[in-house]
Backbone as a ProteinNet text record, in pm:
[ID]
protein_1_A
[PRIMARY]
MLTFIITIIVVGLVAGFIARAVVPGRDSMGILATIALGVVGSLVGGFLGYLLFGKDLAEGAFQTSGLIGSIVGAIIALVIVRAVSREHA
[TERTIARY]
-1330.9	-1291.6	-1368.6	-1510.7	-1597.6	-1569.4	-1567.8	-1536.2	-1416.3	-1317.4	-1178.8	-1194.8	-1284.2	-1306.5	-1392.9	-1478.6	-1591.8	-1474.8	-1416.8	-1289	-1230.5	-1144.1	-1088.3	-1149.3	-1279.6	-1368.7	-1388.8	-1444.4	-1468.1	-1321.3	-1241.2	-1109.4	-1053	-1078.3	-1043.4	-1132.9	-1256.3	-1349.9	-1311.9	-1281.1	-1261.4	-1113.4	-1008.5	-890.7	-908.6	-969.8	-980.2	-1054.3	-1153.5	-1249.7	-1164	-1100.9	-1026.9	-909.3	-844.6	-719.4	-782.7	-904.2	-954.4	-989.8	-1043.4	-1069	-978	-841.9	-738.1	-628.6	-642.4	-552.7	-644	-602.6	-685.1	-685.6	-813	-833.2	-948.4	-1009	-1109.1	-1089.2	-1156.3	-1139.2	-1258.6	-1252.9	-1371.6	-1375.9	-1368.8	-1354.4	-1498.5	-1557.5	-1669.9	-1625.4	-1721.8	-1706.9	-1617.6	-1629.6	-1520.3	-1364.7	-1366.7	-1222	-1185.3	-1264.6	-1219.2	-1177.1	-1270.2	-1229.8	-1074.4	-1066.1	-965.9	-833.4	-845.4	-746.2	-708.8	-812.6	-790	-712.4	-745.2	-691.2	-544.9	-531.4	-379.4	-306.7	-369.3	-331.8	-275.9	-373.2	-319.6	-216.4	-214.2	-68.3	52.2	29.4	154.5	206.3	86.8	110.4	172.4	119.7	164.6	278.3	336	472.9	565	534.3	617.7	626.5	539.5	532.9	621.2	599.8	718.8	848	876.3	1024.9	1076.8	964.8	1017.5	1021.2	930.4	929.7	916.4	941.2	969.9	846.6	721.9	605.9	548.4	494.3	416.8	299.2	223	67.8	78.2	174.8	174.9	169.3	184.3	192.5	43	-37.3	-182.7	-233.5	-317.5	-367.2	-428.7	-534.2	-590	-568.7	-491.2	-450.2	-467.1	-491.6	-488.8	-369.5	-272.9	-157.9	-161.2	-218.8	-274.2	-358	-441.8	-556.2	-483	-414.4	-333.8	-221.2	-182	-67.5	-153.1	-281.2	-364	-394.6	-423.4	-466.9	-334.8	-224.5	-90.4	-58	-76.5	-44.7	-161.6	-266.1	-374.6	-355.1	-292.7	-257.4	-147.5	-41.7	66.7	23.6	-50.1	-121	-181.4	-295.7	-358	-274.7	-175.9	-98.9	-4.2	12.7	85.6	-11	-130.2	-248.1	-241.6	-263.2	-300.6	-152.2	-36.7	70.6	57.5	19.6	37.3	-62.9	-182.6	-284.5	-260.7	-198	-156.5	-91.6	15.2	101.2	45.8	-50.7	-117.8	-254.9	-257.7	-389.1	-337.9
-707.5	-565.6	-471.5	-486.8	-352.4	-332.3	-458.9	-433	-356.1	-366	-309.3	-153.6	-131	25.9	69.6	31.2	72.8	107.6	13.7	31.3	147.2	164.1	281.9	401.5	409.5	521.3	570.8	478.5	486.5	519.7	444.9	500.8	654.4	674.1	827.4	903.3	869.5	976.7	1003.5	896.9	900.1	991.5	938.7	1004.2	1139	1184	1320.2	1392.5	1335.1	1441.2	1447.3	1350.8	1363.2	1475.9	1444	1552.6	1672.4	1726.2	1841.3	1912.4	1813.6	1840.1	1867.9	1814.8	1835.3	1942.3	1964.1	2093.7	2220.4	2316.4	2442.1	2507.8	2590	2662.9	2603.9	2719.8	2680.3	2612.4	2512	2452.6	2450.4	2500.3	2508	2354.8	2261.9	2106.3	2064.2	2000.3	1911.5	1776	1693.1	1566.7	1477.5	1492.1	1446	1481.1	1620.4	1644.1	1592.1	1588.1	1528.4	1359.5	1288.8	1150	1159.9	1223.3	1232.7	1287.8	1380.3	1401.5	1269.5	1208.2	1074	965	945.4	868	883.1	1010.1	1064.3	1044.8	1058.8	1076.8	927	822.4	683.8	644.2	692.2	674.9	714.3	830	886.7	825.5	801.6	720.5	581.6	515.1	384.7	385.4	479.7	514.1	539.5	629.3	657	552.2	456.9	345.3	216.7	225.3	160.4	177.9	318.1	381.1	335.8	383	371.3	215.9	148	17.7	-96.9	-108.6	-181.3	-283.2	-254.4	-335.6	-290.5	-412.1	-383	-471.7	-456.3	-509	-648.1	-738.9	-863.2	-917.5	-798.8	-847	-785.8	-749.9	-722.9	-593.8	-578.9	-443.3	-358	-405	-329.3	-356.4	-251.9	-277.7	-112	-128.6	1.2	92	47.5	128.4	199.2	128.9	168.4	294.5	279.9	402	520.4	489.6	607.6	661	592.1	629.4	706.8	653.6	726.9	862.2	876.2	1005.6	1106.9	1010.4	1137.9	1172.1	1080.6	1098.4	1222.1	1223.1	1320.7	1448.8	1465.3	1569.1	1657.1	1563.4	1623.3	1667.5	1596.6	1627.7	1765.5	1769.6	1907.5	2001.3	2005.9	2119.9	2162.6	2063.8	2091.3	2170.7	2121	2188.4	2324.9	2335.7	2458.6	2560.5	2524	2605.3	2636.8	2528.1	2578.4	2676.5	2624.3	2737.7	2878.9	2885.9	3026.4	3098.2	3046.3	3112.9	3169.6	3061.1	3117.5	3216.4	3231.7	3337.3	3465
-1295.8	-1361.8	-1312.8	-1327	-1284.2	-1127.6	-1056.2	-910.7	-874.6	-945.7	-956	-967.8	-1064.7	-1109	-1013.3	-973.1	-864.2	-721.2	-699.2	-566.6	-612.1	-722.7	-750.4	-730.3	-807.4	-766.4	-630.9	-550.4	-405.9	-350.7	-364.4	-282.3	-304.2	-456.2	-500	-434.9	-431.4	-354.7	-211.9	-156.2	-19.1	26.8	-55.4	-31.3	-76.6	-193.8	-237.4	-143.7	-88.1	19.8	149.8	183.9	334.2	283.8	184	136.6	130.7	90.5	58	204.8	292.2	426.3	508.7	490.5	583.7	520	386.5	340.5	354.6	439.7	464.2	320.9	315.7	184	116.1	25.5	-60	-187.5	-236.5	-354.3	-416.9	-540.2	-647.7	-720.9	-658	-728.2	-702	-804.7	-815.4	-750.9	-776	-732.1	-821.1	-947.2	-1059	-1021.6	-998	-972.5	-844.9	-761.9	-605.5	-623.5	-699	-744.8	-815.6	-924.9	-974.8	-917.2	-796	-716.3	-625.6	-569.8	-510.8	-593	-706	-804.5	-828.7	-846.4	-854.5	-749.4	-648.3	-492.8	-471.8	-511.4	-495.7	-592.9	-711.6	-781.1	-711	-692.2	-603.4	-468.2	-389.3	-281.3	-281.6	-385.3	-412.4	-473.8	-552.3	-599.7	-484.8	-388.5	-264.1	-186.5	-192.1	-94	-122.9	-253.2	-337.2	-334.7	-338	-313.7	-179	-68.3	46.5	126.4	79.3	151.8	50	-70.8	-183	-194.5	-143.4	-157.5	-285.1	-347.4	-473.4	-465.8	-583.3	-611.3	-572	-584	-571.8	-416.1	-356.5	-204.9	-114.9	-217.5	-157.8	-225.1	-292.3	-358	-262.2	-177.2	-84.1	63.5	115.8	241.7	312.5	457.5	535.9	503.8	505.9	436.6	296.8	213	73.2	102.3	178	168.1	272.1	337.5	389	311	227.6	129	6.1	-33.5	-122.9	-45.6	81.4	138.9	131	175	164.3	18.8	-89.7	-219.6	-272.8	-226.5	-251.1	-196.4	-91.3	-24	-64.8	-122.4	-201.5	-332.5	-414.1	-543	-525.1	-411.8	-377.5	-364.8	-305.9	-253.4	-386.9	-474.2	-599.2	-712.5	-684.5	-769.4	-739.9	-614.2	-557.1	-584	-577.2	-604.4	-752.3	-838.6	-975.9	-1013.7	-963.5	-984.1	-959.2	-837.2	-765.4	-874.6	-942.3	-1050.5	-1155	-1208.2	-1318.9	-1302.6	-1174.2	-1143.7	-1105.1
[MASK]
+++++++++++++++++++++++++++++++++++++++++++++++++++++++++++++++++++++++++++++++++++++++++

């Protein structure tokens, strides 16, 4: 269980960091917000992957496509966060 949690944190950090690097603009996010962004991106990417390809956890939890899906999901989440924060600013 501890290994699973550490894996989620590391994948979240990597996905969040890459999403922040790919999407132009400034972010005032710290490391915890970056991890949260990546974890949310993993959920979004996993959901989209399931909808598009019908793959689920039973077919393997950690795959290269899952990491790519996490990054894509984190990019989508970051764009949504920026759009919402602009409306309130």
